[in-house]
CHARMM internal coordinates of N, CA and C (Angstrom, degrees):
IC EDIT
DIST 1 N 1 CA 1.4488
DIST 1 CA 1 C 1.5317
ANGL 1 N 1 CA 1 C 107.90
DIST 1 C 2 N 1.3166
ANGL 1 CA 1 C 2 N 115.70
DIHE 1 N 1 CA 1 C 2 N 137.13
DIST 2 N 2 CA 1.4687
ANGL 1 C 2 N 2 CA 120.22
DIHE 1 CA 1 C 2 N 2 CA -177.90
DIST 2 CA 2 C 1.5294
ANGL 2 N 2 CA 2 C 111.92
DIHE 1 C 2 N 2 CA 2 C -64.54
DIST 2 C 3 N 1.3325
ANGL 2 CA 2 C 3 N 115.41
DIHE 2 N 2 CA 2 C 3 N 149.13
DIST 3 N 3 CA 1.4596
ANGL 2 C 3 N 3 CA 122.02
DIHE 2 CA 2 C 3 N 3 CA -174.79
DIST 3 CA 3 C 1.5289
ANGL 3 N 3 CA 3 C 112.56
DIHE 2 C 3 N 3 CA 3 C -60.61
DIST 3 C 4 N 1.3033
ANGL 3 CA 3 C 4 N 118.60
DIHE 3 N 3 CA 3 C 4 N -40.48
DIST 4 N 4 CA 1.4636
ANGL 3 C 4 N 4 CA 120.81
DIHE 3 CA 3 C 4 N 4 CA -179.62
DIST 4 CA 4 C 1.5284
ANGL 4 N 4 CA 4 C 110.92
DIHE 3 C 4 N 4 CA 4 C -59.50
DIST 4 C 5 N 1.3121
ANGL 4 CA 4 C 5 N 116.26
DIHE 4 N 4 CA 4 C 5 N -38.36
DIST 5 N 5 CA 1.4580
ANGL 4 C 5 N 5 CA 120.70
DIHE 4 CA 4 C 5 N 5 CA 178.83
DIST 5 CA 5 C 1.5239
ANGL 5 N 5 CA 5 C 110.58
DIHE 4 C 5 N 5 CA 5 C -70.79
DIST 5 C 6 N 1.3249
ANGL 5 CA 5 C 6 N 117.26
DIHE 5 N 5 CA 5 C 6 N -39.69
DIST 6 N 6 CA 1.4640
ANGL 5 C 6 N 6 CA 121.32
DIHE 5 CA 5 C 6 N 6 CA 176.62
DIST 6 CA 6 C 1.5324
ANGL 6 N 6 CA 6 C 110.51
DIHE 5 C 6 N 6 CA 6 C -59.29
DIST 6 C 7 N 1.3260
ANGL 6 CA 6 C 7 N 115.63
DIHE 6 N 6 CA 6 C 7 N -44.33
DIST 7 N 7 CA 1.4619
ANGL 6 C 7 N 7 CA 121.01
DIHE 6 CA 6 C 7 N 7 CA 179.54
DIST 7 CA 7 C 1.5260
ANGL 7 N 7 CA 7 C 110.77
DIHE 6 C 7 N 7 CA 7 C -61.88
DIST 7 C 8 N 1.3127
ANGL 7 CA 7 C 8 N 116.98
DIHE 7 N 7 CA 7 C 8 N -42.55
DIST 8 N 8 CA 1.4622
ANGL 7 C 8 N 8 CA 122.20
DIHE 7 CA 7 C 8 N 8 CA 179.19
DIST 8 CA 8 C 1.5326
ANGL 8 N 8 CA 8 C 111.27
DIHE 7 C 8 N 8 CA 8 C -63.57
DIST 8 C 9 N 1.3148
ANGL 8 CA 8 C 9 N 116.84
DIHE 8 N 8 CA 8 C 9 N -40.82
DIST 9 N 9 CA 1.4716
ANGL 8 C 9 N 9 CA 121.12
DIHE 8 CA 8 C 9 N 9 CA 179.96
DIST 9 CA 9 C 1.5270
ANGL 9 N 9 CA 9 C 110.49
DIHE 8 C 9 N 9 CA 9 C -65.95
DIST 9 C 10 N 1.3258
ANGL 9 CA 9 C 10 N 117.40
DIHE 9 N 9 CA 9 C 10 N -44.13
DIST 10 N 10 CA 1.4663
ANGL 9 C 10 N 10 CA 120.87
DIHE 9 CA 9 C 10 N 10 CA 178.16
DIST 10 CA 10 C 1.5260
ANGL 10 N 10 CA 10 C 110.44
DIHE 9 C 10 N 10 CA 10 C -60.99
DIST 10 C 11 N 1.3230
ANGL 10 CA 10 C 11 N 116.49
DIHE 10 N 10 CA 10 C 11 N -43.51
DIST 11 N 11 CA 1.4588
ANGL 10 C 11 N 11 CA 121.39
DIHE 10 CA 10 C 11 N 11 CA 179.15
DIST 11 CA 11 C 1.5334
ANGL 11 N 11 CA 11 C 110.67
DIHE 10 C 11 N 11 CA 11 C -60.45
DIST 11 C 12 N 1.3290
ANGL 11 CA 11 C 12 N 117.06
DIHE 11 N 11 CA 11 C 12 N -44.59
DIST 12 N 12 CA 1.4571
ANGL 11 C 12 N 12 CA 121.36
DIHE 11 CA 11 C 12 N 12 CA -179.85
DIST 12 CA 12 C 1.5356
ANGL 12 N 12 CA 12 C 111.13
DIHE 11 C 12 N 12 CA 12 C -66.63
DIST 12 C 13 N 1.3212
ANGL 12 CA 12 C 13 N 117.54
DIHE 12 N 12 CA 12 C 13 N -41.53
DIST 13 N 13 CA 1.4661
ANGL 12 C 13 N 13 CA 120.61
DIHE 12 CA 12 C 13 N 13 CA 177.71
DIST 13 CA 13 C 1.5282
ANGL 13 N 13 CA 13 C 110.02
DIHE 12 C 13 N 13 CA 13 C -61.30
DIST 13 C 14 N 1.3346
ANGL 13 CA 13 C 14 N 117.15
DIHE 13 N 13 CA 13 C 14 N -44.42
DIST 14 N 14 CA 1.4629
ANGL 13 C 14 N 14 CA 120.34
DIHE 13 CA 13 C 14 N 14 CA 177.91
DIST 14 CA 14 C 1.5189
ANGL 14 N 14 CA 14 C 111.27
DIHE 13 C 14 N 14 CA 14 C -59.56
DIST 14 C 15 N 1.3196
ANGL 14 CA 14 C 15 N 116.74
DIHE 14 N 14 CA 14 C 15 N -42.80
DIST 15 N 15 CA 1.4647
ANGL 14 C 15 N 15 CA 121.84
DIHE 14 CA 14 C 15 N 15 CA 179.84
DIST 15 CA 15 C 1.5316
ANGL 15 N 15 CA 15 C 110.77
DIHE 14 C 15 N 15 CA 15 C -62.63
DIST 15 C 16 N 1.3306
ANGL 15 CA 15 C 16 N 116.73
DIHE 15 N 15 CA 15 C 16 N -45.34
DIST 16 N 16 CA 1.4699
ANGL 15 C 16 N 16 CA 121.13
DIHE 15 CA 15 C 16 N 16 CA 179.84
DIST 16 CA 16 C 1.5348
ANGL 16 N 16 CA 16 C 111.03
DIHE 15 C 16 N 16 CA 16 C -63.88
DIST 16 C 17 N 1.3366
ANGL 16 CA 16 C 17 N 116.51
DIHE 16 N 16 CA 16 C 17 N -43.89
DIST 17 N 17 CA 1.4656
ANGL 16 C 17 N 17 CA 121.36
DIHE 16 CA 16 C 17 N 17 CA -179.70
DIST 17 CA 17 C 1.5293
ANGL 17 N 17 CA 17 C 109.56
DIHE 16 C 17 N 17 CA 17 C -63.04
DIST 17 C 18 N 1.3273
ANGL 17 CA 17 C 18 N 116.07
DIHE 17 N 17 CA 17 C 18 N -44.07
DIST 18 N 18 CA 1.4602
ANGL 17 C 18 N 18 CA 120.65
DIHE 17 CA 17 C 18 N 18 CA -179.27
DIST 18 CA 18 C 1.5295
ANGL 18 N 18 CA 18 C 112.15
DIHE 17 C 18 N 18 CA 18 C -63.53
DIST 18 C 19 N 1.3253
ANGL 18 CA 18 C 19 N 116.57
DIHE 18 N 18 CA 18 C 19 N -39.62
DIST 19 N 19 CA 1.4667
ANGL 18 C 19 N 19 CA 119.16
DIHE 18 CA 18 C 19 N 19 CA -175.84
DIST 19 CA 19 C 1.5214
ANGL 19 N 19 CA 19 C 114.13
DIHE 18 C 19 N 19 CA 19 C -86.37
DIST 19 C 20 N 1.3358
ANGL 19 CA 19 C 20 N 117.98
DIHE 19 N 19 CA 19 C 20 N -27.96
DIST 20 N 20 CA 1.4696
ANGL 19 C 20 N 20 CA 119.78
DIHE 19 CA 19 C 20 N 20 CA -173.24
DIST 20 CA 20 C 1.5246
ANGL 20 N 20 CA 20 C 113.96
DIHE 19 C 20 N 20 CA 20 C -120.78
DIST 20 C 21 N 1.3213
ANGL 20 CA 20 C 21 N 117.85
DIHE 20 N 20 CA 20 C 21 N -5.31
DIST 21 N 21 CA 1.4612
ANGL 20 C 21 N 21 CA 120.48
DIHE 20 CA 20 C 21 N 21 CA 176.86
DIST 21 CA 21 C 1.5181
ANGL 21 N 21 CA 21 C 113.65
DIHE 20 C 21 N 21 CA 21 C 101.28
DIST 21 C 22 N 1.3215
ANGL 21 CA 21 C 22 N 114.52
DIHE 21 N 21 CA 21 C 22 N 171.48
DIST 22 N 22 CA 1.4681
ANGL 21 C 22 N 22 CA 122.46
DIHE 21 CA 21 C 22 N 22 CA -173.83
DIST 22 CA 22 C 1.5218
ANGL 22 N 22 CA 22 C 114.55
DIHE 21 C 22 N 22 CA 22 C -64.85
DIST 22 C 23 N 1.3047
ANGL 22 CA 22 C 23 N 117.93
DIHE 22 N 22 CA 22 C 23 N -24.15
DIST 23 N 23 CA 1.4672
ANGL 22 C 23 N 23 CA 120.71
DIHE 22 CA 22 C 23 N 23 CA -175.44
DIST 23 CA 23 C 1.5266
ANGL 23 N 23 CA 23 C 113.10
DIHE 22 C 23 N 23 CA 23 C -91.13
DIST 23 C 24 N 1.3122
ANGL 23 CA 23 C 24 N 118.04
DIHE 23 N 23 CA 23 C 24 N 4.98
DIST 24 N 24 CA 1.4607
ANGL 23 C 24 N 24 CA 120.76
DIHE 23 CA 23 C 24 N 24 CA -175.37
DIST 24 CA 24 C 1.5367
ANGL 24 N 24 CA 24 C 111.32
DIHE 23 C 24 N 24 CA 24 C -64.37
DIST 24 C 25 N 1.3167
ANGL 24 CA 24 C 25 N 114.24
DIHE 24 N 24 CA 24 C 25 N 140.28
DIST 25 N 25 CA 1.4560
ANGL 24 C 25 N 25 CA 120.78
DIHE 24 CA 24 C 25 N 25 CA 176.24
DIST 25 CA 25 C 1.5209
ANGL 25 N 25 CA 25 C 110.12
DIHE 24 C 25 N 25 CA 25 C -104.66
DIST 25 C 26 N 1.3142
ANGL 25 CA 25 C 26 N 115.92
DIHE 25 N 25 CA 25 C 26 N 156.38
DIST 26 N 26 CA 1.4626
ANGL 25 C 26 N 26 CA 121.79
DIHE 25 CA 25 C 26 N 26 CA 177.14
DIST 26 CA 26 C 1.5233
ANGL 26 N 26 CA 26 C 109.14
DIHE 25 C 26 N 26 CA 26 C -135.55
DIST 26 C 27 N 1.3098
ANGL 26 CA 26 C 27 N 114.94
DIHE 26 N 26 CA 26 C 27 N 156.13
DIST 27 N 27 CA 1.4510
ANGL 26 C 27 N 27 CA 121.84
DIHE 26 CA 26 C 27 N 27 CA 171.16
DIST 27 CA 27 C 1.5207
ANGL 27 N 27 CA 27 C 106.34
DIHE 26 C 27 N 27 CA 27 C -116.14
DIST 27 C 28 N 1.3091
ANGL 27 CA 27 C 28 N 117.72
DIHE 27 N 27 CA 27 C 28 N 164.15
DIST 28 N 28 CA 1.4620
ANGL 27 C 28 N 28 CA 118.26
DIHE 27 CA 27 C 28 N 28 CA -178.57
DIST 28 CA 28 C 1.5197
ANGL 28 N 28 CA 28 C 111.39
DIHE 27 C 28 N 28 CA 28 C -66.17
DIST 28 C 29 N 1.3193
ANGL 28 CA 28 C 29 N 117.58
DIHE 28 N 28 CA 28 C 29 N -18.21
DIST 29 N 29 CA 1.4667
ANGL 28 C 29 N 29 CA 120.83
DIHE 28 CA 28 C 29 N 29 CA 175.52
DIST 29 CA 29 C 1.5278
ANGL 29 N 29 CA 29 C 112.04
DIHE 28 C 29 N 29 CA 29 C -69.12
DIST 29 C 30 N 1.3317
ANGL 29 CA 29 C 30 N 117.62
DIHE 29 N 29 CA 29 C 30 N -21.20
DIST 30 N 30 CA 1.4660
ANGL 29 C 30 N 30 CA 121.45
DIHE 29 CA 29 C 30 N 30 CA -177.57
DIST 30 CA 30 C 1.5251
ANGL 30 N 30 CA 30 C 112.74
DIHE 29 C 30 N 30 CA 30 C -62.54
DIST 30 C 31 N 1.3042
ANGL 30 CA 30 C 31 N 117.18
DIHE 30 N 30 CA 30 C 31 N -18.22
DIST 31 N 31 CA 1.4547
ANGL 30 C 31 N 31 CA 121.16
DIHE 30 CA 30 C 31 N 31 CA -175.48
DIST 31 CA 31 C 1.5283
ANGL 31 N 31 CA 31 C 112.69
DIHE 30 C 31 N 31 CA 31 C -91.80
DIST 31 C 32 N 1.3250
ANGL 31 CA 31 C 32 N 116.12
DIHE 31 N 31 CA 31 C 32 N 7.52
DIST 32 N 32 CA 1.4553
ANGL 31 C 32 N 32 CA 120.97
DIHE 31 CA 31 C 32 N 32 CA -175.86
DIST 32 CA 32 C 1.5166
ANGL 32 N 32 CA 32 C 110.96
DIHE 31 C 32 N 32 CA 32 C -134.67
DIST 32 C 33 N 1.3264
ANGL 32 CA 32 C 33 N 115.81
DIHE 32 N 32 CA 32 C 33 N 156.45
DIST 33 N 33 CA 1.4654
ANGL 32 C 33 N 33 CA 121.27
DIHE 32 CA 32 C 33 N 33 CA 174.82
DIST 33 CA 33 C 1.5261
ANGL 33 N 33 CA 33 C 108.65
DIHE 32 C 33 N 33 CA 33 C -67.05
DIST 33 C 34 N 1.3034
ANGL 33 CA 33 C 34 N 116.50
DIHE 33 N 33 CA 33 C 34 N 165.95
DIST 34 N 34 CA 1.4609
ANGL 33 C 34 N 34 CA 120.59
DIHE 33 CA 33 C 34 N 34 CA -179.48
DIST 34 CA 34 C 1.5206
ANGL 34 N 34 CA 34 C 113.29
DIHE 33 C 34 N 34 CA 34 C -65.79
DIST 34 C 35 N 1.3236
ANGL 34 CA 34 C 35 N 117.57
DIHE 34 N 34 CA 34 C 35 N -18.65
DIST 35 N 35 CA 1.4584
ANGL 34 C 35 N 35 CA 119.31
DIHE 34 CA 34 C 35 N 35 CA 176.28
DIST 35 CA 35 C 1.5249
ANGL 35 N 35 CA 35 C 109.58
DIHE 34 C 35 N 35 CA 35 C -99.37
DIST 35 C 36 N 1.2667
ANGL 35 CA 35 C 36 N 116.63
DIHE 35 N 35 CA 35 C 36 N 151.81
DIST 36 N 36 CA 1.4604
ANGL 35 C 36 N 36 CA 122.46
DIHE 35 CA 35 C 36 N 36 CA -176.14
DIST 36 CA 36 C 1.5394
ANGL 36 N 36 CA 36 C 110.30
DIHE 35 C 36 N 36 CA 36 C -87.92
DIST 36 C 37 N 1.3483
ANGL 36 CA 36 C 37 N 115.46
DIHE 36 N 36 CA 36 C 37 N 70.89
DIST 37 N 37 CA 1.4608
ANGL 36 C 37 N 37 CA 119.69
DIHE 36 CA 36 C 37 N 37 CA -176.59
DIST 37 CA 37 C 1.5332
ANGL 37 N 37 CA 37 C 112.93
DIHE 36 C 37 N 37 CA 37 C -95.58
DIST 37 C 38 N 1.3264
ANGL 37 CA 37 C 38 N 117.73
DIHE 37 N 37 CA 37 C 38 N -4.91
DIST 38 N 38 CA 1.4656
ANGL 37 C 38 N 38 CA 121.49
DIHE 37 CA 37 C 38 N 38 CA 177.28
DIST 38 CA 38 C 1.5291
ANGL 38 N 38 CA 38 C 109.55
DIHE 37 C 38 N 38 CA 38 C -135.96
DIST 38 C 39 N 1.3276
ANGL 38 CA 38 C 39 N 117.45
DIHE 38 N 38 CA 38 C 39 N 64.99
DIST 39 N 39 CA 1.4681
ANGL 38 C 39 N 39 CA 120.37
DIHE 38 CA 38 C 39 N 39 CA -173.25
DIST 39 CA 39 C 1.5267
ANGL 39 N 39 CA 39 C 113.86
DIHE 38 C 39 N 39 CA 39 C -61.05
DIST 39 C 40 N 1.3206
ANGL 39 CA 39 C 40 N 118.52
DIHE 39 N 39 CA 39 C 40 N -33.82
DIST 40 N 40 CA 1.4663
ANGL 39 C 40 N 40 CA 119.96
DIHE 39 CA 39 C 40 N 40 CA -179.44
DIST 40 CA 40 C 1.5289
ANGL 40 N 40 CA 40 C 111.30
DIHE 39 C 40 N 40 CA 40 C -67.37
DIST 40 C 41 N 1.3311
ANGL 40 CA 40 C 41 N 117.26
DIHE 40 N 40 CA 40 C 41 N -36.73
DIST 41 N 41 CA 1.4666
ANGL 40 C 41 N 41 CA 119.76
DIHE 40 CA 40 C 41 N 41 CA 177.13
DIST 41 CA 41 C 1.5224
ANGL 41 N 41 CA 41 C 111.10
DIHE 40 C 41 N 41 CA 41 C -72.88
DIST 41 C 42 N 1.3149
ANGL 41 CA 41 C 42 N 116.63
DIHE 41 N 41 CA 41 C 42 N -38.54
DIST 42 N 42 CA 1.4608
ANGL 41 C 42 N 42 CA 120.66
DIHE 41 CA 41 C 42 N 42 CA 176.28
DIST 42 CA 42 C 1.5272
ANGL 42 N 42 CA 42 C 110.62
DIHE 41 C 42 N 42 CA 42 C -58.81
DIST 42 C 43 N 1.3143
ANGL 42 CA 42 C 43 N 116.40
DIHE 42 N 42 CA 42 C 43 N -43.99
DIST 43 N 43 CA 1.4730
ANGL 42 C 43 N 43 CA 120.31
DIHE 42 CA 42 C 43 N 43 CA 179.43
DIST 43 CA 43 C 1.5243
ANGL 43 N 43 CA 43 C 111.36
DIHE 42 C 43 N 43 CA 43 C -67.64
DIST 43 C 44 N 1.3230
ANGL 43 CA 43 C 44 N 117.04
DIHE 43 N 43 CA 43 C 44 N -34.18
DIST 44 N 44 CA 1.4665
ANGL 43 C 44 N 44 CA 120.60
DIHE 43 CA 43 C 44 N 44 CA 178.20
DIST 44 CA 44 C 1.5341
ANGL 44 N 44 CA 44 C 110.37
DIHE 43 C 44 N 44 CA 44 C -63.69
DIST 44 C 45 N 1.3306
ANGL 44 CA 44 C 45 N 116.46
DIHE 44 N 44 CA 44 C 45 N -45.46
DIST 45 N 45 CA 1.4658
ANGL 44 C 45 N 45 CA 120.22
DIHE 44 CA 44 C 45 N 45 CA 178.30
DIST 45 CA 45 C 1.5275
ANGL 45 N 45 CA 45 C 110.46
DIHE 44 C 45 N 45 CA 45 C -68.78
DIST 45 C 46 N 1.3158
ANGL 45 CA 45 C 46 N 117.57
DIHE 45 N 45 CA 45 C 46 N -42.61
DIST 46 N 46 CA 1.4656
ANGL 45 C 46 N 46 CA 120.87
DIHE 45 CA 45 C 46 N 46 CA 179.75
DIST 46 CA 46 C 1.5290
ANGL 46 N 46 CA 46 C 111.07
DIHE 45 C 46 N 46 CA 46 C -61.19
DIST 46 C 47 N 1.3116
ANGL 46 CA 46 C 47 N 117.02
DIHE 46 N 46 CA 46 C 47 N -40.26
DIST 47 N 47 CA 1.4685
ANGL 46 C 47 N 47 CA 120.61
DIHE 46 CA 46 C 47 N 47 CA 178.20
DIST 47 CA 47 C 1.5198
ANGL 47 N 47 CA 47 C 110.65
DIHE 46 C 47 N 47 CA 47 C -63.93
DIST 47 C 48 N 1.3247
ANGL 47 CA 47 C 48 N 116.59
DIHE 47 N 47 CA 47 C 48 N -45.37
DIST 48 N 48 CA 1.4671
ANGL 47 C 48 N 48 CA 121.04
DIHE 47 CA 47 C 48 N 48 CA 178.26
DIST 48 CA 48 C 1.5262
ANGL 48 N 48 CA 48 C 109.98
DIHE 47 C 48 N 48 CA 48 C -61.77
DIST 48 C 49 N 1.3279
ANGL 48 CA 48 C 49 N 117.46
DIHE 48 N 48 CA 48 C 49 N -45.46
DIST 49 N 49 CA 1.4642
ANGL 48 C 49 N 49 CA 124.08
DIHE 48 CA 48 C 49 N 49 CA -174.09
DIST 49 CA 49 C 1.5278
ANGL 49 N 49 CA 49 C 111.65
DIHE 48 C 49 N 49 CA 49 C -71.22
DIST 49 C 50 N 1.3273
ANGL 49 CA 49 C 50 N 116.20
DIHE 49 N 49 CA 49 C 50 N -50.05
DIST 50 N 50 CA 1.4706
ANGL 49 C 50 N 50 CA 120.75
DIHE 49 CA 49 C 50 N 50 CA -171.21
DIST 50 CA 50 C 1.5245
ANGL 50 N 50 CA 50 C 112.45
DIHE 49 C 50 N 50 CA 50 C -91.92
DIST 50 C 51 N 1.2995
ANGL 50 CA 50 C 51 N 116.15
DIHE 50 N 50 CA 50 C 51 N -53.14
DIST 51 N 51 CA 1.4629
ANGL 50 C 51 N 51 CA 119.85
DIHE 50 CA 50 C 51 N 51 CA -172.93
DIST 51 CA 51 C 1.5304
ANGL 51 N 51 CA 51 C 112.20
DIHE 50 C 51 N 51 CA 51 C -76.73
DIST 51 C 52 N 1.3264
ANGL 51 CA 51 C 52 N 116.66
DIHE 51 N 51 CA 51 C 52 N -48.28
DIST 52 N 52 CA 1.4664
ANGL 51 C 52 N 52 CA 119.89
DIHE 51 CA 51 C 52 N 52 CA -175.59
DIST 52 CA 52 C 1.5287
ANGL 52 N 52 CA 52 C 112.11
DIHE 51 C 52 N 52 CA 52 C -74.48
DIST 52 C 53 N 1.3422
ANGL 52 CA 52 C 53 N 117.06
DIHE 52 N 52 CA 52 C 53 N -45.14
DIST 53 N 53 CA 1.4665
ANGL 52 C 53 N 53 CA 119.78
DIHE 52 CA 52 C 53 N 53 CA -172.52
DIST 53 CA 53 C 1.5252
ANGL 53 N 53 CA 53 C 114.25
DIHE 52 C 53 N 53 CA 53 C -109.20
DIST 53 C 54 N 1.3174
ANGL 53 CA 53 C 54 N 118.42
DIHE 53 N 53 CA 53 C 54 N -8.19
DIST 54 N 54 CA 1.4565
ANGL 53 C 54 N 54 CA 123.51
DIHE 53 CA 53 C 54 N 54 CA 178.93
DIST 54 CA 54 C 1.5277
ANGL 54 N 54 CA 54 C 112.20
DIHE 53 C 54 N 54 CA 54 C 50.55
DIST 54 C 55 N 1.3381
ANGL 54 CA 54 C 55 N 115.01
DIHE 54 N 54 CA 54 C 55 N 46.14
DIST 55 N 55 CA 1.4579
ANGL 54 C 55 N 55 CA 120.95
DIHE 54 CA 54 C 55 N 55 CA -179.92
DIST 55 CA 55 C 1.5211
ANGL 55 N 55 CA 55 C 110.07
DIHE 54 C 55 N 55 CA 55 C -79.72
DIST 55 C 56 N 1.3276
ANGL 55 CA 55 C 56 N 115.72
DIHE 55 N 55 CA 55 C 56 N 156.79
DIST 56 N 56 CA 1.4574
ANGL 55 C 56 N 56 CA 121.37
DIHE 55 CA 55 C 56 N 56 CA 174.35
DIST 56 CA 56 C 1.5217
ANGL 56 N 56 CA 56 C 109.22
DIHE 55 C 56 N 56 CA 56 C -69.04
DIST 56 C 57 N 1.3331
ANGL 56 CA 56 C 57 N 115.79
DIHE 56 N 56 CA 56 C 57 N 166.59
DIST 57 N 57 CA 1.4654
ANGL 56 C 57 N 57 CA 119.76
DIHE 56 CA 56 C 57 N 57 CA -179.30
DIST 57 CA 57 C 1.5302
ANGL 57 N 57 CA 57 C 110.60
DIHE 56 C 57 N 57 CA 57 C -57.45
DIST 57 C 58 N 1.3294
ANGL 57 CA 57 C 58 N 117.59
DIHE 57 N 57 CA 57 C 58 N -46.28
DIST 58 N 58 CA 1.4631
ANGL 57 C 58 N 58 CA 122.09
DIHE 57 CA 57 C 58 N 58 CA 176.21
DIST 58 CA 58 C 1.5190
ANGL 58 N 58 CA 58 C 108.72
DIHE 57 C 58 N 58 CA 58 C -110.33
DIST 58 C 59 N 1.3236
ANGL 58 CA 58 C 59 N 115.42
DIHE 58 N 58 CA 58 C 59 N 133.39
DIST 59 N 59 CA 1.4624
ANGL 58 C 59 N 59 CA 123.14
DIHE 58 CA 58 C 59 N 59 CA 175.67
DIST 59 CA 59 C 1.5207
ANGL 59 N 59 CA 59 C 108.04
DIHE 58 C 59 N 59 CA 59 C -132.70
DIST 59 C 60 N 1.2997
ANGL 59 CA 59 C 60 N 116.29
DIHE 59 N 59 CA 59 C 60 N 159.13
DIST 60 N 60 CA 1.4562
ANGL 59 C 60 N 60 CA 120.72
DIHE 59 CA 59 C 60 N 60 CA 177.69
DIST 60 CA 60 C 1.5276
ANGL 60 N 60 CA 60 C 109.21
DIHE 59 C 60 N 60 CA 60 C -64.93
DIST 60 C 61 N 1.3191
ANGL 60 CA 60 C 61 N 115.82
DIHE 60 N 60 CA 60 C 61 N 136.73
DIST 61 N 61 CA 1.4689
ANGL 60 C 61 N 61 CA 121.02
DIHE 60 CA 60 C 61 N 61 CA 179.95
DIST 61 CA 61 C 1.5270
ANGL 61 N 61 CA 61 C 110.72
DIHE 60 C 61 N 61 CA 61 C -59.23
DIST 61 C 62 N 1.3426
ANGL 61 CA 61 C 62 N 116.42
DIHE 61 N 61 CA 61 C 62 N -37.77
DIST 62 N 62 CA 1.4717
ANGL 61 C 62 N 62 CA 119.64
DIHE 61 CA 61 C 62 N 62 CA 178.52
DIST 62 CA 62 C 1.5333
ANGL 62 N 62 CA 62 C 111.22
DIHE 61 C 62 N 62 CA 62 C -60.44
DIST 62 C 63 N 1.3063
ANGL 62 CA 62 C 63 N 117.10
DIHE 62 N 62 CA 62 C 63 N -40.72
DIST 63 N 63 CA 1.4649
ANGL 62 C 63 N 63 CA 121.84
DIHE 62 CA 62 C 63 N 63 CA -179.39
DIST 63 CA 63 C 1.5276
ANGL 63 N 63 CA 63 C 110.48
DIHE 62 C 63 N 63 CA 63 C -63.65
DIST 63 C 64 N 1.3306
ANGL 63 CA 63 C 64 N 116.49
DIHE 63 N 63 CA 63 C 64 N -46.85
DIST 64 N 64 CA 1.4670
ANGL 63 C 64 N 64 CA 120.47
DIHE 63 CA 63 C 64 N 64 CA -178.87
DIST 64 CA 64 C 1.5266
ANGL 64 N 64 CA 64 C 109.99
DIHE 63 C 64 N 64 CA 64 C -65.14
DIST 64 C 65 N 1.3051
ANGL 64 CA 64 C 65 N 116.35
DIHE 64 N 64 CA 64 C 65 N -44.46
DIST 65 N 65 CA 1.4722
ANGL 64 C 65 N 65 CA 120.68
DIHE 64 CA 64 C 65 N 65 CA 178.98
DIST 65 CA 65 C 1.5282
ANGL 65 N 65 CA 65 C 110.43
DIHE 64 C 65 N 65 CA 65 C -58.55
DIST 65 C 66 N 1.3143
ANGL 65 CA 65 C 66 N 116.56
DIHE 65 N 65 CA 65 C 66 N -45.78
DIST 66 N 66 CA 1.4676
ANGL 65 C 66 N 66 CA 121.21
DIHE 65 CA 65 C 66 N 66 CA 179.48
DIST 66 CA 66 C 1.5327
ANGL 66 N 66 CA 66 C 111.37
DIHE 65 C 66 N 66 CA 66 C -61.81
DIST 66 C 67 N 1.3152
ANGL 66 CA 66 C 67 N 116.84
DIHE 66 N 66 CA 66 C 67 N -43.76
DIST 67 N 67 CA 1.4705
ANGL 66 C 67 N 67 CA 120.30
DIHE 66 CA 66 C 67 N 67 CA 179.41
DIST 67 CA 67 C 1.5235
ANGL 67 N 67 CA 67 C 110.83
DIHE 66 C 67 N 67 CA 67 C -62.47
DIST 67 C 68 N 1.3203
ANGL 67 CA 67 C 68 N 116.63
DIHE 67 N 67 CA 67 C 68 N -42.32
DIST 68 N 68 CA 1.4665
ANGL 67 C 68 N 68 CA 120.96
DIHE 67 CA 67 C 68 N 68 CA -179.13
DIST 68 CA 68 C 1.5338
ANGL 68 N 68 CA 68 C 109.21
DIHE 67 C 68 N 68 CA 68 C -66.89
DIST 68 C 69 N 1.3214
ANGL 68 CA 68 C 69 N 117.36
DIHE 68 N 68 CA 68 C 69 N -44.58
DIST 69 N 69 CA 1.4631
ANGL 68 C 69 N 69 CA 120.65
DIHE 68 CA 68 C 69 N 69 CA -179.21
DIST 69 CA 69 C 1.5239
ANGL 69 N 69 CA 69 C 112.15
DIHE 68 C 69 N 69 CA 69 C -63.99
DIST 69 C 70 N 1.3222
ANGL 69 CA 69 C 70 N 116.88
DIHE 69 N 69 CA 69 C 70 N -33.32
DIST 70 N 70 CA 1.4668
ANGL 69 C 70 N 70 CA 120.64
DIHE 69 CA 69 C 70 N 70 CA 178.40
DIST 70 CA 70 C 1.5237
ANGL 70 N 70 CA 70 C 112.64
DIHE 69 C 70 N 70 CA 70 C -86.08
DIST 70 C 71 N 1.3384
ANGL 70 CA 70 C 71 N 115.85
DIHE 70 N 70 CA 70 C 71 N 0.92
DIST 71 N 71 CA 1.4631
ANGL 70 C 71 N 71 CA 122.97
DIHE 70 CA 70 C 71 N 71 CA 177.69
DIST 71 CA 71 C 1.5239
ANGL 71 N 71 CA 71 C 112.13
DIHE 70 C 71 N 71 CA 71 C 58.66
DIST 71 C 72 N 1.3207
ANGL 71 CA 71 C 72 N 114.23
DIHE 71 N 71 CA 71 C 72 N 43.97
DIST 72 N 72 CA 1.4769
ANGL 71 C 72 N 72 CA 120.45
DIHE 71 CA 71 C 72 N 72 CA 179.95
DIST 72 CA 72 C 1.5235
ANGL 72 N 72 CA 72 C 108.27
DIHE 71 C 72 N 72 CA 72 C -83.56
END
COOR INIT
IC SEED 1 N 1 CA 1 C
IC BUILD
């Protein structure tokens, strides 16, 4: 996954954790606007989330942030 996207995901996870607490969950859709204006980036995250790591639809923001920071 490209670095700019990794940075955006970490930023969003931090925002969610700060506003909703440590137990907040996120889906890969959380990193995008409600309209599909960046389909190639959406598919990049979906591939990483679903195909590569076989994650559930919702995962803890801390878990996703940690995986991204460790470049998993």
